[in-house]
C-alpha positions in Angstrom: 5.3 9.7 -1.0 4.1 11.8 1.9 1.2 13.0 -0.3 0.2 9.4 -0.9 0.4 8.5 2.8 -1.7 11.6 3.7 -4.2 10.6 1.0 -4.3 7.0 2.3 -4.8 8.3 5.9 -7.6 10.6 4.8 -9.4 7.8 2.9 -9.0 5.5 5.9 -10.5 8.2 8.2 -13.3 8.7 5.8 -14.0 5.0 5.7 -14.0 4.8 9.4 -16.5 7.7 9.6 -18.6 5.9 7.0 -18.5 2.7 9.0 -19.5 4.6 12.2 -22.4 6.1 10.3 -23.5 2.7 9.0 -23.3 1.3 12.5 -25.4 4.1 13.9 -28.1 3.6 11.3 -28.1 -0.1 12.0 -28.6 0.5 15.7 -31.5 2.9 15.0 -33.1 0.3 12.7 -32.8 -2.4 15.3 -34.3 -0.2 18.0 -37.3 0.5 15.7 -37.9 -3.1 14.6 -37.6 -6.4 16.5 -35.1 -8.2 14.4 -33.3 -7.3 11.2 -31.4 -9.7 8.9 -27.7 -9.0 8.2 -27.2 -5.9 6.1 -25.9 -6.7 2.6 -24.7 -3.1 2.3 -22.4 -3.6 5.3 -20.8 -6.7 3.9 -20.3 -4.9 0.6 -18.6 -2.1 2.4 -16.3 -4.5 4.2 -15.4 -6.3 1.0 -14.6 -3.0 -0.7 -12.2 -2.1 2.1 -10.7 -5.5 2.0 -10.2 -5.3 -1.7 -8.7 -1.9 -1.4 -6.2 -3.1 1.3 -5.3 -6.1 -0.9 -4.7 -3.8 -3.9 -2.5 -1.6 -1.7 -0.4 -4.6 -0.6 0.0 -5.7 -4.3 1.1 -2.3 -5.3 3.6 -2.2 -2.4 5.0 -5.5 -3.5 5.4 -4.4 -7.1 7.2 -1.2 -6.0 9.6 -3.3 -3.8 10.4 -5.5 -6.7 11.0 -2.5 -9.0 13.2 -0.9 -6.4 15.1 -4.1 -5.9 15.8 -4.4 -9.7 17.1 -0.8 -9.7 19.3 -1.4 -6.7 20.7 -4.5 -8.4 21.7 -2.5 -11.5 23.3 0.2 -9.3 25.3 -2.4 -7.4 26.4 -4.0 -10.7 27.5 -0.5 -12.1 29.5 0.2 -8.9 31.3 -3.2 -9.2 32.1 -2.5 -12.8 33.4 1.0 -11.9 35.6 -0.4 -9.2 37.1 -3.1 -11.5 37.7 -0.4 -14.2 39.4 1.8 -11.6 41.7 -1.1 -10.5 42.6 -1.9 -14.1 43.4 1.7 -14.8 45.6 1.8 -11.7 47.4 -1.4 -12.7 48.1 -0.4 -16.4 49.1 3.2 -15.6 51.2 2.1 -12.6 49.4 4.5 -10.4 
Protein backbone atom coordinates (compact mmCIF):
# COMPACT_ATOMS: atom_id res chain seq x y z
CA UNK A 1 0.00 0.00 0.00
CA UNK A 2 2.83 2.37 0.87
CA UNK A 3 4.54 1.50 -2.39
CA UNK A 4 1.41 2.47 -4.32
CA UNK A 5 1.13 5.73 -2.41
CA UNK A 6 4.81 6.53 -3.05
CA UNK A 7 4.35 5.66 -6.71
CA UNK A 8 1.23 7.84 -6.87
CA UNK A 9 3.10 10.73 -5.23
CA UNK A 10 5.99 10.33 -7.65
CA UNK A 11 3.70 10.39 -10.66
CA UNK A 12 1.95 13.47 -9.29
CA UNK A 13 5.29 15.20 -8.81
CA UNK A 14 6.33 14.27 -12.34
CA UNK A 15 3.05 15.59 -13.71
CA UNK A 16 3.49 18.85 -11.82
CA UNK A 17 7.01 19.22 -13.21
CA UNK A 18 5.69 18.51 -16.69
CA UNK A 19 2.96 21.12 -16.21
CA UNK A 20 5.55 23.66 -15.09
CA UNK A 21 7.65 22.89 -18.15
CA UNK A 22 4.62 23.30 -20.40
CA UNK A 23 3.78 26.63 -18.76
CA UNK A 24 7.36 27.87 -19.19
CA UNK A 25 7.39 26.99 -22.89
CA UNK A 26 4.01 28.67 -23.33
CA UNK A 27 5.32 31.85 -21.73
CA UNK A 28 8.38 31.80 -23.98
CA UNK A 29 6.21 31.38 -27.06
CA UNK A 30 3.96 34.25 -26.01
CA UNK A 31 6.91 36.54 -25.48
CA UNK A 32 8.19 35.73 -28.99
CA UNK A 33 4.87 36.14 -30.78
CA UNK A 34 2.06 38.62 -30.27
CA UNK A 35 -0.80 36.24 -29.65
CA UNK A 36 -1.11 32.45 -29.61
CA UNK A 37 -4.30 30.44 -29.69
CA UNK A 38 -4.97 28.03 -26.76
CA UNK A 39 -2.66 25.05 -26.78
CA UNK A 40 -4.31 21.74 -27.69
CA UNK A 41 -1.45 19.91 -25.99
CA UNK A 42 -2.18 21.59 -22.64
CA UNK A 43 -5.86 20.64 -22.77
CA UNK A 44 -4.87 17.07 -23.64
CA UNK A 45 -2.50 17.03 -20.65
CA UNK A 46 -5.26 18.26 -18.32
CA UNK A 47 -7.72 15.72 -19.64
CA UNK A 48 -5.22 12.90 -19.12
CA UNK A 49 -4.66 13.90 -15.51
CA UNK A 50 -8.39 14.27 -15.00
CA UNK A 51 -8.94 10.84 -16.47
CA UNK A 52 -6.20 9.39 -14.27
CA UNK A 53 -7.77 10.92 -11.15
CA UNK A 54 -11.19 9.57 -12.12
CA UNK A 55 -9.70 6.10 -12.65
CA UNK A 56 -8.02 6.31 -9.23
CA UNK A 57 -11.36 7.21 -7.60
CA UNK A 58 -13.11 4.32 -9.34
CA UNK A 59 -10.41 1.89 -8.19
CA UNK A 60 -10.70 3.15 -4.62
CA UNK A 61 -14.49 2.67 -4.66
CA UNK A 62 -14.07 -0.89 -5.97
CA UNK A 63 -11.54 -1.67 -3.25
CA UNK A 64 -13.90 -0.29 -0.57
CA UNK A 65 -16.76 -2.45 -1.85
CA UNK A 66 -14.55 -5.54 -1.90
CA UNK A 67 -13.30 -4.84 1.64
CA UNK A 68 -16.89 -4.25 2.78
CA UNK A 69 -17.95 -7.65 1.43
CA UNK A 70 -15.02 -9.34 3.19
CA UNK A 71 -15.85 -7.63 6.47
CA UNK A 72 -19.49 -8.68 6.18
CA UNK A 73 -18.41 -12.33 5.80
CA UNK A 74 -16.08 -12.03 8.80
CA UNK A 75 -18.87 -10.56 10.93
CA UNK A 76 -21.22 -13.32 9.80
CA UNK A 77 -18.62 -15.95 10.73
CA UNK A 78 -18.11 -14.44 14.17
CA UNK A 79 -21.86 -14.38 14.84
CA UNK A 80 -22.12 -18.05 13.84
CA UNK A 81 -19.15 -18.91 16.08
CA UNK A 82 -20.75 -17.13 19.04
CA UNK A 83 -24.06 -18.95 18.50
CA UNK A 84 -22.25 -22.29 18.27
CA UNK A 85 -20.34 -21.52 21.48
CA UNK A 86 -23.60 -20.74 23.33
CA UNK A 87 -25.23 -23.92 22.01
CA UNK A 88 -22.21 -25.93 23.13
CA UNK A 89 -22.38 -24.35 26.59
CA UNK A 90 -26.13 -25.06 26.88
CA UNK A 91 -26.00 -28.72 25.79
CA UNK A 92 -22.86 -29.61 27.73
CA UNK A 93 -24.07 -27.72 30.84
CA UNK A 94 -20.88 -25.75 30.99
